[in-house]
Every structure is written in structure tokens, then in C-alpha cells.
MARLO-667978 format. One line per field, with one value per residue (C-alpha): residue number from 1; residue in three letters; x, y, z. Coordinates in steps of 0.001 Angstrom, whole numbers, plus 500000, padded with zeros to 6 digits. Layout:
resi	NUM, ...
resn	ALA, ...
x	X, ...
y	Y, ...
z	Z, ...
// end
This chain:
resi	1, 2, 3, 4, 5, 6, 7, 8, 9, 10, 11, 12, 13, 14, 15, 16, 17, 18, 19, 20, 21, 22, 23, 24, 25, 26, 27, 28, 29, 30, 31, 32, 33, 34, 35, 36, 37, 38, 39, 40, 41, 42, 43, 44, 45, 46, 47, 48, 49, 50, 51, 52, 53, 54, 55, 56, 57, 58, 59, 60, 61, 62, 63, 64, 65, 66, 67, 68, 69, 70, 71, 72, 73, 74, 75, 76, 77, 78, 79, 80, 81, 82, 83, 84, 85, 86, 87, 88, 89, 90, 91, 92, 93, 94, 95, 96, 97, 98, 99, 100, 101, 102, 103, 104, 105, 106, 107, 108, 109, 110, 111, 112, 113, 114, 115, 116, 117, 118, 119, 120, 121, 122, 123, 124, 125, 126, 127, 128, 129, 130, 131, 132, 133, 134, 135, 136, 137, 138, 139, 140, 141
resn	UNK, UNK, UNK, UNK, UNK, UNK, UNK, UNK, UNK, UNK, UNK, UNK, UNK, UNK, UNK, UNK, UNK, UNK, UNK, UNK, UNK, UNK, UNK, UNK, UNK, UNK, UNK, UNK, UNK, UNK, UNK, UNK, UNK, UNK, UNK, UNK, UNK, UNK, UNK, UNK, UNK, UNK, UNK, UNK, UNK, UNK, UNK, UNK, UNK, UNK, UNK, UNK, UNK, UNK, UNK, UNK, UNK, UNK, UNK, UNK, UNK, UNK, UNK, UNK, UNK, UNK, UNK, UNK, UNK, UNK, UNK, UNK, UNK, UNK, UNK, UNK, UNK, UNK, UNK, UNK, UNK, UNK, UNK, UNK, UNK, UNK, UNK, UNK, UNK, UNK, UNK, UNK, UNK, UNK, UNK, UNK, UNK, UNK, UNK, UNK, UNK, UNK, UNK, UNK, UNK, UNK, UNK, UNK, UNK, UNK, UNK, UNK, UNK, UNK, UNK, UNK, UNK, UNK, UNK, UNK, UNK, UNK, UNK, UNK, UNK, UNK, UNK, UNK, UNK, UNK, UNK, UNK, UNK, UNK, UNK, UNK, UNK, UNK, UNK, UNK, UNK
x	896493, 897352, 894538, 893377, 891893, 888119, 885984, 882979, 880623, 878422, 875864, 876630, 874525, 877438, 880761, 882477, 881450, 882678, 886013, 886283, 885424, 887272, 890034, 890835, 889666, 890497, 893492, 892420, 894092, 891679, 891864, 889781, 886640, 883907, 881003, 878956, 881546, 884946, 887111, 889450, 892346, 890577, 893624, 894597, 891033, 888941, 886030, 883846, 881388, 878550, 876455, 872828, 870919, 867605, 866295, 868335, 866426, 867270, 868215, 865993, 867380, 868492, 871004, 872246, 873222, 876963, 878701, 875912, 875897, 873483, 875706, 874219, 873419, 874593, 878044, 881526, 884982, 888552, 890804, 893843, 896884, 896411, 898599, 896692, 893363, 894365, 895496, 892286, 890232, 892100, 891583, 887845, 887445, 889326, 887008, 883954, 882605, 879532, 880093, 877258, 879371, 882169, 885731, 886109, 887615, 885112, 885403, 888006, 890130, 888340, 889122, 888634, 889378, 889339, 889265, 886262, 884292, 881230, 880272, 878586, 879979, 878258, 875830, 874764, 876723, 877740, 881434, 883306, 887037, 888583, 891978, 893395, 896526, 896833, 895610, 895502, 892382, 890438, 888600, 889290, 886408
y	845216, 842463, 840185, 840254, 837284, 837082, 836310, 834045, 832794, 829788, 827792, 824215, 821826, 819891, 821457, 818063, 817234, 820673, 820051, 816666, 818050, 821376, 820498, 816860, 816238, 819602, 820220, 823659, 824644, 825513, 829005, 830449, 828671, 828599, 826281, 827903, 828500, 827570, 829345, 827765, 828932, 828128, 828274, 831688, 832935, 833037, 830610, 830621, 827778, 828922, 826284, 826353, 823643, 824235, 821312, 820878, 822106, 821001, 824059, 824763, 823244, 826576, 826343, 828137, 826297, 826780, 824878, 822287, 821695, 822890, 824949, 825234, 828720, 829869, 828331, 829377, 828000, 828492, 828932, 826699, 825943, 822806, 820541, 821520, 821060, 817557, 816549, 817971, 816068, 812863, 813346, 813997, 810985, 808728, 809940, 809006, 812550, 812731, 815287, 817470, 818089, 815559, 816866, 818042, 820635, 823314, 825560, 823204, 825059, 828376, 831513, 830736, 826991, 825640, 822469, 822437, 820275, 820870, 819119, 819779, 819960, 817869, 820748, 820985, 824124, 824006, 824371, 824739, 824161, 825250, 825739, 827393, 826396, 830141, 832232, 835288, 833663, 834051, 837188, 836930, 837271
z	798815, 801271, 802323, 805904, 807767, 807806, 810851, 810433, 813157, 812386, 814382, 815419, 817475, 819012, 820016, 820308, 816723, 815585, 817314, 815612, 812181, 812129, 814612, 813938, 810360, 808770, 811052, 812289, 815556, 818339, 819797, 822589, 823754, 826350, 827079, 824284, 821547, 820195, 817667, 815141, 813016, 809745, 807447, 808809, 809304, 812470, 812412, 815515, 816122, 818379, 820107, 818980, 820838, 819089, 817108, 813948, 810930, 807422, 805430, 802485, 799318, 797893, 795119, 792050, 788906, 788265, 785473, 785504, 789286, 791969, 794277, 797791, 799049, 801500, 801790, 802863, 802323, 801267, 798295, 798773, 796670, 794541, 796697, 799868, 798058, 796968, 800470, 801965, 799370, 800186, 803942, 803482, 801197, 803643, 806432, 804355, 804089, 801860, 799119, 797853, 794756, 794321, 793965, 790381, 788065, 787062, 783985, 782476, 779907, 780561, 782512, 786187, 785906, 789446, 791486, 793816, 796227, 798392, 801620, 804968, 808475, 811192, 811908, 808247, 807293, 803617, 802750, 799488, 799227, 795931, 794342, 791256, 789373, 788730, 791667, 789371, 787863, 791144, 789967, 786231, 783770
// end
């Protein structure tokens, strides 16, 4: 089965900040937009940032313990190849992004070994970017 692009719409409180983060920092090409939303080519997927001008509210500190780390819930993200993951990590570190979970290798030496990192966008949405040396381990048990 070939994978199809997903579509995800998220709230943001500042479209200019979203453009800077997703467009400039992460390198996602901008697609269609209006005064209330903008969509990005999020590594082949459609990510739409919808303006939500209500007062920013800190998301509840919901997390699940995974491999000794509190993984924020909800979150979204990508599975990249290792070289792209490393260059994305380097770009985020150079930009001074604060990581919720620092770039690391999880499940070292086990089925599902993966590089991962967690951070927030300027609106507080949680993202995870991960990579596998062997993509066939993505769903392995």
C-alpha cells in the first residue's frame, strides 16, 4: 500500500510566527492562504495553520511515560530519514529552539530503535520529529 499525504489543521495565535517557524525554520513551502489561515507543504503533507486569536492557554501537562521520558499528548510530527533528521535537529539547535525532550536515540539496540526529539511551535503545539535507520522497524513489535 502506498502512503498518502495526511491533512492536519492546527490552531496558531500568530500567522507571521507560524510562517517563520514552519516556512523559514523548517523549510516548508507555503501553499494557499488567507487572512485567517495558511497551509504548508509539511514534508509532503498538508499542514494548515488556522488563526485562533483567543488568549493563549497553556495546554495541560498531559504526558505518557515512554522509555523513561514524559511524551506530551497530544503531539504530531514526522518520520524522516536519518540524514534529514540530523539536519533538522541541527537547524533547530542553531535557532535556539527549546526541546521538551532533547534529541536522542530511543529504544537503543531494541526493536523500534529511533532517533527522536520533541519541541513546540510558537503557538504551543507539540511536535515530534523521528527517524529510523531501518524504516521497516516503524511498526515492528
